[in-house]
Every structure is written in C-alpha cells, then in structure tokens.
CHARMM internal coordinates of N, CA and C (Angstrom, degrees):
IC EDIT
DIST 1 N 1 CA 1.4499
DIST 1 CA 1 C 1.5337
ANGL 1 N 1 CA 1 C 109.06
DIST 1 C 2 N 1.3032
ANGL 1 CA 1 C 2 N 115.03
DIHE 1 N 1 CA 1 C 2 N 136.35
DIST 2 N 2 CA 1.4613
ANGL 1 C 2 N 2 CA 120.80
DIHE 1 CA 1 C 2 N 2 CA 176.98
DIST 2 CA 2 C 1.5160
ANGL 2 N 2 CA 2 C 109.92
DIHE 1 C 2 N 2 CA 2 C -76.27
DIST 2 C 3 N 1.3201
ANGL 2 CA 2 C 3 N 115.32
DIHE 2 N 2 CA 2 C 3 N 132.92
DIST 3 N 3 CA 1.4563
ANGL 2 C 3 N 3 CA 118.93
DIHE 2 CA 2 C 3 N 3 CA 176.10
DIST 3 CA 3 C 1.5218
ANGL 3 N 3 CA 3 C 108.72
DIHE 2 C 3 N 3 CA 3 C -78.46
DIST 3 C 4 N 1.3053
ANGL 3 CA 3 C 4 N 116.07
DIHE 3 N 3 CA 3 C 4 N 140.24
DIST 4 N 4 CA 1.4593
ANGL 3 C 4 N 4 CA 120.86
DIHE 3 CA 3 C 4 N 4 CA -175.28
DIST 4 CA 4 C 1.5205
ANGL 4 N 4 CA 4 C 113.45
DIHE 3 C 4 N 4 CA 4 C -74.22
DIST 4 C 5 N 1.3201
ANGL 4 CA 4 C 5 N 118.05
DIHE 4 N 4 CA 4 C 5 N -31.27
DIST 5 N 5 CA 1.4599
ANGL 4 C 5 N 5 CA 121.16
DIHE 4 CA 4 C 5 N 5 CA -172.90
DIST 5 CA 5 C 1.5242
ANGL 5 N 5 CA 5 C 111.44
DIHE 4 C 5 N 5 CA 5 C -114.43
DIST 5 C 6 N 1.3157
ANGL 5 CA 5 C 6 N 115.60
DIHE 5 N 5 CA 5 C 6 N 148.05
DIST 6 N 6 CA 1.4528
ANGL 5 C 6 N 6 CA 122.56
DIHE 5 CA 5 C 6 N 6 CA 178.03
DIST 6 CA 6 C 1.5196
ANGL 6 N 6 CA 6 C 109.23
DIHE 5 C 6 N 6 CA 6 C -151.28
DIST 6 C 7 N 1.3375
ANGL 6 CA 6 C 7 N 116.04
DIHE 6 N 6 CA 6 C 7 N -176.03
DIST 7 N 7 CA 1.4613
ANGL 6 C 7 N 7 CA 119.70
DIHE 6 CA 6 C 7 N 7 CA 177.90
DIST 7 CA 7 C 1.5257
ANGL 7 N 7 CA 7 C 109.15
DIHE 6 C 7 N 7 CA 7 C -122.00
DIST 7 C 8 N 1.3057
ANGL 7 CA 7 C 8 N 114.37
DIHE 7 N 7 CA 7 C 8 N 154.37
DIST 8 N 8 CA 1.4674
ANGL 7 C 8 N 8 CA 121.02
DIHE 7 CA 7 C 8 N 8 CA 178.88
DIST 8 CA 8 C 1.5202
ANGL 8 N 8 CA 8 C 107.95
DIHE 7 C 8 N 8 CA 8 C -138.43
DIST 8 C 9 N 1.3308
ANGL 8 CA 8 C 9 N 115.72
DIHE 8 N 8 CA 8 C 9 N 132.32
DIST 9 N 9 CA 1.4587
ANGL 8 C 9 N 9 CA 121.24
DIHE 8 CA 8 C 9 N 9 CA 179.29
DIST 9 CA 9 C 1.5267
ANGL 9 N 9 CA 9 C 109.52
DIHE 8 C 9 N 9 CA 9 C -77.79
DIST 9 C 10 N 1.3194
ANGL 9 CA 9 C 10 N 115.45
DIHE 9 N 9 CA 9 C 10 N 136.56
DIST 10 N 10 CA 1.4593
ANGL 9 C 10 N 10 CA 120.95
DIHE 9 CA 9 C 10 N 10 CA 177.79
DIST 10 CA 10 C 1.5251
ANGL 10 N 10 CA 10 C 109.40
DIHE 9 C 10 N 10 CA 10 C -87.91
DIST 10 C 11 N 1.3275
ANGL 10 CA 10 C 11 N 117.18
DIHE 10 N 10 CA 10 C 11 N 162.46
DIST 11 N 11 CA 1.4701
ANGL 10 C 11 N 11 CA 119.51
DIHE 10 CA 10 C 11 N 11 CA 176.82
DIST 11 CA 11 C 1.5347
ANGL 11 N 11 CA 11 C 113.01
DIHE 10 C 11 N 11 CA 11 C -59.26
DIST 11 C 12 N 1.3336
ANGL 11 CA 11 C 12 N 116.87
DIHE 11 N 11 CA 11 C 12 N -25.74
DIST 12 N 12 CA 1.4649
ANGL 11 C 12 N 12 CA 121.50
DIHE 11 CA 11 C 12 N 12 CA -179.50
DIST 12 CA 12 C 1.5253
ANGL 12 N 12 CA 12 C 112.56
DIHE 11 C 12 N 12 CA 12 C -81.02
DIST 12 C 13 N 1.3468
ANGL 12 CA 12 C 13 N 117.38
DIHE 12 N 12 CA 12 C 13 N -9.73
DIST 13 N 13 CA 1.4563
ANGL 12 C 13 N 13 CA 121.11
DIHE 12 CA 12 C 13 N 13 CA 178.64
DIST 13 CA 13 C 1.5131
ANGL 13 N 13 CA 13 C 115.06
DIHE 12 C 13 N 13 CA 13 C 99.28
DIST 13 C 14 N 1.3261
ANGL 13 CA 13 C 14 N 118.20
DIHE 13 N 13 CA 13 C 14 N -0.82
DIST 14 N 14 CA 1.4622
ANGL 13 C 14 N 14 CA 120.46
DIHE 13 CA 13 C 14 N 14 CA 174.70
DIST 14 CA 14 C 1.5359
ANGL 14 N 14 CA 14 C 107.82
DIHE 13 C 14 N 14 CA 14 C -91.64
DIST 14 C 15 N 1.3211
ANGL 14 CA 14 C 15 N 116.45
DIHE 14 N 14 CA 14 C 15 N -176.59
DIST 15 N 15 CA 1.4630
ANGL 14 C 15 N 15 CA 120.63
DIHE 14 CA 14 C 15 N 15 CA -174.50
DIST 15 CA 15 C 1.5223
ANGL 15 N 15 CA 15 C 110.86
DIHE 14 C 15 N 15 CA 15 C -129.00
DIST 15 C 16 N 1.3310
ANGL 15 CA 15 C 16 N 115.33
DIHE 15 N 15 CA 15 C 16 N 145.21
DIST 16 N 16 CA 1.4660
ANGL 15 C 16 N 16 CA 122.87
DIHE 15 CA 15 C 16 N 16 CA 175.78
DIST 16 CA 16 C 1.5208
ANGL 16 N 16 CA 16 C 108.46
DIHE 15 C 16 N 16 CA 16 C -116.38
DIST 16 C 17 N 1.3317
ANGL 16 CA 16 C 17 N 116.58
DIHE 16 N 16 CA 16 C 17 N 144.58
DIST 17 N 17 CA 1.4599
ANGL 16 C 17 N 17 CA 121.72
DIHE 16 CA 16 C 17 N 17 CA 171.02
DIST 17 CA 17 C 1.5241
ANGL 17 N 17 CA 17 C 106.03
DIHE 16 C 17 N 17 CA 17 C -89.65
DIST 17 C 18 N 1.3412
ANGL 17 CA 17 C 18 N 115.30
DIHE 17 N 17 CA 17 C 18 N 127.45
DIST 18 N 18 CA 1.4604
ANGL 17 C 18 N 18 CA 118.90
DIHE 17 CA 17 C 18 N 18 CA -176.89
DIST 18 CA 18 C 1.5282
ANGL 18 N 18 CA 18 C 111.44
DIHE 17 C 18 N 18 CA 18 C -124.27
DIST 18 C 19 N 1.3117
ANGL 18 CA 18 C 19 N 115.19
DIHE 18 N 18 CA 18 C 19 N 156.62
DIST 19 N 19 CA 1.4507
ANGL 18 C 19 N 19 CA 123.36
DIHE 18 CA 18 C 19 N 19 CA 169.13
DIST 19 CA 19 C 1.5284
ANGL 19 N 19 CA 19 C 105.56
DIHE 18 C 19 N 19 CA 19 C -84.88
DIST 19 C 20 N 1.3226
ANGL 19 CA 19 C 20 N 118.29
DIHE 19 N 19 CA 19 C 20 N 114.41
DIST 20 N 20 CA 1.4612
ANGL 19 C 20 N 20 CA 120.35
DIHE 19 CA 19 C 20 N 20 CA -174.04
DIST 20 CA 20 C 1.5226
ANGL 20 N 20 CA 20 C 112.29
DIHE 19 C 20 N 20 CA 20 C -67.57
DIST 20 C 21 N 1.3315
ANGL 20 CA 20 C 21 N 118.04
DIHE 20 N 20 CA 20 C 21 N -19.79
DIST 21 N 21 CA 1.4641
ANGL 20 C 21 N 21 CA 120.32
DIHE 20 CA 20 C 21 N 21 CA 179.56
DIST 21 CA 21 C 1.5194
ANGL 21 N 21 CA 21 C 111.85
DIHE 20 C 21 N 21 CA 21 C -78.62
DIST 21 C 22 N 1.3353
ANGL 21 CA 21 C 22 N 117.03
DIHE 21 N 21 CA 21 C 22 N -32.10
DIST 22 N 22 CA 1.4644
ANGL 21 C 22 N 22 CA 120.02
DIHE 21 CA 21 C 22 N 22 CA -179.21
DIST 22 CA 22 C 1.5224
ANGL 22 N 22 CA 22 C 112.60
DIHE 21 C 22 N 22 CA 22 C -104.71
DIST 22 C 23 N 1.3446
ANGL 22 CA 22 C 23 N 116.57
DIHE 22 N 22 CA 22 C 23 N -23.32
DIST 23 N 23 CA 1.4559
ANGL 22 C 23 N 23 CA 121.14
DIHE 22 CA 22 C 23 N 23 CA -175.89
DIST 23 CA 23 C 1.5138
ANGL 23 N 23 CA 23 C 113.68
DIHE 22 C 23 N 23 CA 23 C 79.94
DIST 23 C 24 N 1.3202
ANGL 23 CA 23 C 24 N 116.80
DIHE 23 N 23 CA 23 C 24 N 4.52
DIST 24 N 24 CA 1.4638
ANGL 23 C 24 N 24 CA 121.91
DIHE 23 CA 23 C 24 N 24 CA -177.10
DIST 24 CA 24 C 1.5277
ANGL 24 N 24 CA 24 C 111.55
DIHE 23 C 24 N 24 CA 24 C -97.28
DIST 24 C 25 N 1.3471
ANGL 24 CA 24 C 25 N 116.70
DIHE 24 N 24 CA 24 C 25 N 151.88
DIST 25 N 25 CA 1.4612
ANGL 24 C 25 N 25 CA 119.56
DIHE 24 CA 24 C 25 N 25 CA 175.31
DIST 25 CA 25 C 1.5328
ANGL 25 N 25 CA 25 C 111.09
DIHE 24 C 25 N 25 CA 25 C -61.65
DIST 25 C 26 N 1.3080
ANGL 25 CA 25 C 26 N 115.44
DIHE 25 N 25 CA 25 C 26 N 146.13
DIST 26 N 26 CA 1.4624
ANGL 25 C 26 N 26 CA 122.79
DIHE 25 CA 25 C 26 N 26 CA 178.74
DIST 26 CA 26 C 1.5187
ANGL 26 N 26 CA 26 C 109.08
DIHE 25 C 26 N 26 CA 26 C -83.03
DIST 26 C 27 N 1.3250
ANGL 26 CA 26 C 27 N 115.90
DIHE 26 N 26 CA 26 C 27 N 142.69
DIST 27 N 27 CA 1.4607
ANGL 26 C 27 N 27 CA 122.63
DIHE 26 CA 26 C 27 N 27 CA 174.08
DIST 27 CA 27 C 1.5205
ANGL 27 N 27 CA 27 C 108.35
DIHE 26 C 27 N 27 CA 27 C -119.09
DIST 27 C 28 N 1.3190
ANGL 27 CA 27 C 28 N 116.62
DIHE 27 N 27 CA 27 C 28 N 128.40
DIST 28 N 28 CA 1.4626
ANGL 27 C 28 N 28 CA 122.72
DIHE 27 CA 27 C 28 N 28 CA 176.90
DIST 28 CA 28 C 1.5148
ANGL 28 N 28 CA 28 C 108.64
DIHE 27 C 28 N 28 CA 28 C -119.81
DIST 28 C 29 N 1.3200
ANGL 28 CA 28 C 29 N 116.47
DIHE 28 N 28 CA 28 C 29 N 124.29
DIST 29 N 29 CA 1.4679
ANGL 28 C 29 N 29 CA 121.94
DIHE 28 CA 28 C 29 N 29 CA 179.75
DIST 29 CA 29 C 1.5252
ANGL 29 N 29 CA 29 C 111.49
DIHE 28 C 29 N 29 CA 29 C 52.10
DIST 29 C 30 N 1.3366
ANGL 29 CA 29 C 30 N 116.46
DIHE 29 N 29 CA 29 C 30 N 37.85
DIST 30 N 30 CA 1.4502
ANGL 29 C 30 N 30 CA 121.67
DIHE 29 CA 29 C 30 N 30 CA 177.58
DIST 30 CA 30 C 1.5198
ANGL 30 N 30 CA 30 C 115.20
DIHE 29 C 30 N 30 CA 30 C 82.14
DIST 30 C 31 N 1.3383
ANGL 30 CA 30 C 31 N 116.49
DIHE 30 N 30 CA 30 C 31 N 2.16
DIST 31 N 31 CA 1.4644
ANGL 30 C 31 N 31 CA 120.78
DIHE 30 CA 30 C 31 N 31 CA -177.78
DIST 31 CA 31 C 1.5320
ANGL 31 N 31 CA 31 C 108.90
DIHE 30 C 31 N 31 CA 31 C -109.32
DIST 31 C 32 N 1.3338
ANGL 31 CA 31 C 32 N 117.58
DIHE 31 N 31 CA 31 C 32 N 119.47
DIST 32 N 32 CA 1.4696
ANGL 31 C 32 N 32 CA 118.74
DIHE 31 CA 31 C 32 N 32 CA 176.12
DIST 32 CA 32 C 1.5263
ANGL 32 N 32 CA 32 C 110.63
DIHE 31 C 32 N 32 CA 32 C -70.56
DIST 32 C 33 N 1.3226
ANGL 32 CA 32 C 33 N 115.79
DIHE 32 N 32 CA 32 C 33 N 135.37
DIST 33 N 33 CA 1.4608
ANGL 32 C 33 N 33 CA 121.16
DIHE 32 CA 32 C 33 N 33 CA -177.84
DIST 33 CA 33 C 1.5293
ANGL 33 N 33 CA 33 C 108.44
DIHE 32 C 33 N 33 CA 33 C -90.48
DIST 33 C 34 N 1.3341
ANGL 33 CA 33 C 34 N 114.69
DIHE 33 N 33 CA 33 C 34 N 76.78
DIST 34 N 34 CA 1.4577
ANGL 33 C 34 N 34 CA 121.63
DIHE 33 CA 33 C 34 N 34 CA -174.64
DIST 34 CA 34 C 1.5261
ANGL 34 N 34 CA 34 C 110.32
DIHE 33 C 34 N 34 CA 34 C -133.08
DIST 34 C 35 N 1.3429
ANGL 34 CA 34 C 35 N 114.79
DIHE 34 N 34 CA 34 C 35 N 163.63
DIST 35 N 35 CA 1.4712
ANGL 34 C 35 N 35 CA 122.09
DIHE 34 CA 34 C 35 N 35 CA 173.64
DIST 35 CA 35 C 1.5175
ANGL 35 N 35 CA 35 C 113.53
DIHE 34 C 35 N 35 CA 35 C 55.27
DIST 35 C 36 N 1.3262
ANGL 35 CA 35 C 36 N 116.68
DIHE 35 N 35 CA 35 C 36 N 52.71
DIST 36 N 36 CA 1.4619
ANGL 35 C 36 N 36 CA 119.96
DIHE 35 CA 35 C 36 N 36 CA -178.51
DIST 36 CA 36 C 1.5281
ANGL 36 N 36 CA 36 C 110.52
DIHE 35 C 36 N 36 CA 36 C -125.92
DIST 36 C 37 N 1.3328
ANGL 36 CA 36 C 37 N 116.46
DIHE 36 N 36 CA 36 C 37 N 164.20
DIST 37 N 37 CA 1.4629
ANGL 36 C 37 N 37 CA 120.00
DIHE 36 CA 36 C 37 N 37 CA 175.24
DIST 37 CA 37 C 1.5299
ANGL 37 N 37 CA 37 C 110.20
DIHE 36 C 37 N 37 CA 37 C -65.74
DIST 37 C 38 N 1.3320
ANGL 37 CA 37 C 38 N 116.83
DIHE 37 N 37 CA 37 C 38 N 153.03
DIST 38 N 38 CA 1.4566
ANGL 37 C 38 N 38 CA 121.42
DIHE 37 CA 37 C 38 N 38 CA -176.11
DIST 38 CA 38 C 1.5341
ANGL 38 N 38 CA 38 C 112.12
DIHE 37 C 38 N 38 CA 38 C -59.34
DIST 38 C 39 N 1.3335
ANGL 38 CA 38 C 39 N 117.94
DIHE 38 N 38 CA 38 C 39 N -37.51
DIST 39 N 39 CA 1.4723
ANGL 38 C 39 N 39 CA 120.23
DIHE 38 CA 38 C 39 N 39 CA -179.22
DIST 39 CA 39 C 1.5257
ANGL 39 N 39 CA 39 C 111.08
DIHE 38 C 39 N 39 CA 39 C -62.60
DIST 39 C 40 N 1.3232
ANGL 39 CA 39 C 40 N 116.74
DIHE 39 N 39 CA 39 C 40 N -43.22
DIST 40 N 40 CA 1.4642
ANGL 39 C 40 N 40 CA 121.20
DIHE 39 CA 39 C 40 N 40 CA 179.60
DIST 40 CA 40 C 1.5232
ANGL 40 N 40 CA 40 C 110.22
DIHE 39 C 40 N 40 CA 40 C -65.87
DIST 40 C 41 N 1.3195
ANGL 40 CA 40 C 41 N 117.25
DIHE 40 N 40 CA 40 C 41 N -43.53
DIST 41 N 41 CA 1.4606
ANGL 40 C 41 N 41 CA 121.21
DIHE 40 CA 40 C 41 N 41 CA 179.35
DIST 41 CA 41 C 1.5296
ANGL 41 N 41 CA 41 C 110.53
DIHE 40 C 41 N 41 CA 41 C -61.95
DIST 41 C 42 N 1.3367
ANGL 41 CA 41 C 42 N 117.57
DIHE 41 N 41 CA 41 C 42 N -43.55
DIST 42 N 42 CA 1.4616
ANGL 41 C 42 N 42 CA 121.60
DIHE 41 CA 41 C 42 N 42 CA 178.69
DIST 42 CA 42 C 1.5259
ANGL 42 N 42 CA 42 C 111.67
DIHE 41 C 42 N 42 CA 42 C -59.86
DIST 42 C 43 N 1.3294
ANGL 42 CA 42 C 43 N 116.42
DIHE 42 N 42 CA 42 C 43 N -44.33
DIST 43 N 43 CA 1.4635
ANGL 42 C 43 N 43 CA 120.37
DIHE 42 CA 42 C 43 N 43 CA 179.90
DIST 43 CA 43 C 1.5211
ANGL 43 N 43 CA 43 C 111.31
DIHE 42 C 43 N 43 CA 43 C -63.14
DIST 43 C 44 N 1.3167
ANGL 43 CA 43 C 44 N 116.48
DIHE 43 N 43 CA 43 C 44 N -42.48
DIST 44 N 44 CA 1.4587
ANGL 43 C 44 N 44 CA 119.84
DIHE 43 CA 43 C 44 N 44 CA 179.11
DIST 44 CA 44 C 1.5227
ANGL 44 N 44 CA 44 C 111.89
DIHE 43 C 44 N 44 CA 44 C -65.61
DIST 44 C 45 N 1.3329
ANGL 44 CA 44 C 45 N 117.03
DIHE 44 N 44 CA 44 C 45 N -39.26
DIST 45 N 45 CA 1.4661
ANGL 44 C 45 N 45 CA 120.91
DIHE 44 CA 44 C 45 N 45 CA 177.97
DIST 45 CA 45 C 1.5281
ANGL 45 N 45 CA 45 C 110.35
DIHE 44 C 45 N 45 CA 45 C -61.91
DIST 45 C 46 N 1.3207
ANGL 45 CA 45 C 46 N 117.22
DIHE 45 N 45 CA 45 C 46 N -43.70
DIST 46 N 46 CA 1.4657
ANGL 45 C 46 N 46 CA 120.37
DIHE 45 CA 45 C 46 N 46 CA 177.71
DIST 46 CA 46 C 1.5225
ANGL 46 N 46 CA 46 C 111.02
DIHE 45 C 46 N 46 CA 46 C -59.21
DIST 46 C 47 N 1.3173
ANGL 46 CA 46 C 47 N 116.35
DIHE 46 N 46 CA 46 C 47 N -46.09
DIST 47 N 47 CA 1.4631
ANGL 46 C 47 N 47 CA 121.31
DIHE 46 CA 46 C 47 N 47 CA -179.98
DIST 47 CA 47 C 1.5321
ANGL 47 N 47 CA 47 C 111.53
DIHE 46 C 47 N 47 CA 47 C -64.23
DIST 47 C 48 N 1.3180
ANGL 47 CA 47 C 48 N 116.89
DIHE 47 N 47 CA 47 C 48 N -46.72
DIST 48 N 48 CA 1.4628
ANGL 47 C 48 N 48 CA 120.43
DIHE 47 CA 47 C 48 N 48 CA -179.03
DIST 48 CA 48 C 1.5277
ANGL 48 N 48 CA 48 C 111.88
DIHE 47 C 48 N 48 CA 48 C -64.65
DIST 48 C 49 N 1.3328
ANGL 48 CA 48 C 49 N 117.54
DIHE 48 N 48 CA 48 C 49 N -40.97
DIST 49 N 49 CA 1.4610
ANGL 48 C 49 N 49 CA 119.76
DIHE 48 CA 48 C 49 N 49 CA 178.62
DIST 49 CA 49 C 1.5166
ANGL 49 N 49 CA 49 C 111.55
DIHE 48 C 49 N 49 CA 49 C -67.41
DIST 49 C 50 N 1.3202
ANGL 49 CA 49 C 50 N 117.48
DIHE 49 N 49 CA 49 C 50 N -36.75
DIST 50 N 50 CA 1.4660
ANGL 49 C 50 N 50 CA 121.32
DIHE 49 CA 49 C 50 N 50 CA 175.90
DIST 50 CA 50 C 1.5318
ANGL 50 N 50 CA 50 C 109.85
DIHE 49 C 50 N 50 CA 50 C -62.30
DIST 50 C 51 N 1.3121
ANGL 50 CA 50 C 51 N 116.33
DIHE 50 N 50 CA 50 C 51 N -48.30
DIST 51 N 51 CA 1.4671
ANGL 50 C 51 N 51 CA 120.92
DIHE 50 CA 50 C 51 N 51 CA 179.72
DIST 51 CA 51 C 1.5329
ANGL 51 N 51 CA 51 C 110.91
DIHE 50 C 51 N 51 CA 51 C -61.12
DIST 51 C 52 N 1.3203
ANGL 51 CA 51 C 52 N 116.57
DIHE 51 N 51 CA 51 C 52 N -41.83
DIST 52 N 52 CA 1.4635
ANGL 51 C 52 N 52 CA 120.60
DIHE 51 CA 51 C 52 N 52 CA 179.38
DIST 52 CA 52 C 1.5308
ANGL 52 N 52 CA 52 C 111.48
DIHE 51 C 52 N 52 CA 52 C -63.28
DIST 52 C 53 N 1.3417
ANGL 52 CA 52 C 53 N 117.18
DIHE 52 N 52 CA 52 C 53 N -43.50
DIST 53 N 53 CA 1.4595
ANGL 52 C 53 N 53 CA 120.55
DIHE 52 CA 52 C 53 N 53 CA 178.06
DIST 53 CA 53 C 1.5262
ANGL 53 N 53 CA 53 C 111.45
DIHE 52 C 53 N 53 CA 53 C -60.96
DIST 53 C 54 N 1.3272
ANGL 53 CA 53 C 54 N 116.28
DIHE 53 N 53 CA 53 C 54 N -42.73
DIST 54 N 54 CA 1.4728
ANGL 53 C 54 N 54 CA 120.72
DIHE 53 CA 53 C 54 N 54 CA 179.37
DIST 54 CA 54 C 1.5130
ANGL 54 N 54 CA 54 C 111.36
DIHE 53 C 54 N 54 CA 54 C -63.37
DIST 54 C 55 N 1.3365
ANGL 54 CA 54 C 55 N 116.73
DIHE 54 N 54 CA 54 C 55 N -41.31
DIST 55 N 55 CA 1.4575
ANGL 54 C 55 N 55 CA 120.59
DIHE 54 CA 54 C 55 N 55 CA -179.60
DIST 55 CA 55 C 1.5239
ANGL 55 N 55 CA 55 C 111.48
DIHE 54 C 55 N 55 CA 55 C -65.52
DIST 55 C 56 N 1.3391
ANGL 55 CA 55 C 56 N 116.70
DIHE 55 N 55 CA 55 C 56 N -31.53
DIST 56 N 56 CA 1.4569
ANGL 55 C 56 N 56 CA 120.63
DIHE 55 CA 55 C 56 N 56 CA 179.44
DIST 56 CA 56 C 1.5309
ANGL 56 N 56 CA 56 C 112.18
DIHE 55 C 56 N 56 CA 56 C -88.59
DIST 56 C 57 N 1.3369
ANGL 56 CA 56 C 57 N 116.18
DIHE 56 N 56 CA 56 C 57 N -2.79
DIST 57 N 57 CA 1.4498
ANGL 56 C 57 N 57 CA 120.17
DIHE 56 CA 56 C 57 N 57 CA 178.57
DIST 57 CA 57 C 1.5154
ANGL 57 N 57 CA 57 C 114.31
DIHE 56 C 57 N 57 CA 57 C 80.48
DIST 57 C 58 N 1.3440
ANGL 57 CA 57 C 58 N 116.41
DIHE 57 N 57 CA 57 C 58 N 19.96
DIST 58 N 58 CA 1.4660
ANGL 57 C 58 N 58 CA 121.14
DIHE 57 CA 57 C 58 N 58 CA -178.85
DIST 58 CA 58 C 1.5176
ANGL 58 N 58 CA 58 C 112.76
DIHE 57 C 58 N 58 CA 58 C -103.15
DIST 58 C 59 N 1.2958
ANGL 58 CA 58 C 59 N 119.31
DIHE 58 N 58 CA 58 C 59 N 8.30
DIST 59 N 59 CA 1.4516
ANGL 58 C 59 N 59 CA 116.28
DIHE 58 CA 58 C 59 N 59 CA -174.90
DIST 59 CA 59 C 1.4453
ANGL 59 N 59 CA 59 C 113.11
DIHE 58 C 59 N 59 CA 59 C -155.93
END
COOR INIT
IC SEED 1 N 1 CA 1 C
IC BUILD
C-alpha cells in the first residue's frame, strides 16, 4: 500500500510534509506543515500515515 504522506526538501534546506497524491503541502488545523527540521517532518509523517491507515481500516 502506498503511504499517503511523505517529506520533501525545500531549496532552503528545510522540509515540508506533503500529500504524495497531490504533491501539495499538508495543512493541519489551518497550519501548513512546512519549513521544519527533518526529524520533526519524519515524526509527523509517521503519525499522519498511521492515522490515515486507521481511517481506511488498514491498521
């Protein structure tokens, strides 16, 4: 199964959490998940993919 969320490095060297199906940055509670350290982005991707799997009944 393809995971819905991933990270993408910005030209400035920070990281954005993206929806891999749309290629767009993810927004949670009105906050875009952009310009963050790689560790923070990785943790958020794990959480978002876990939540997505649960919502689809795959996890």
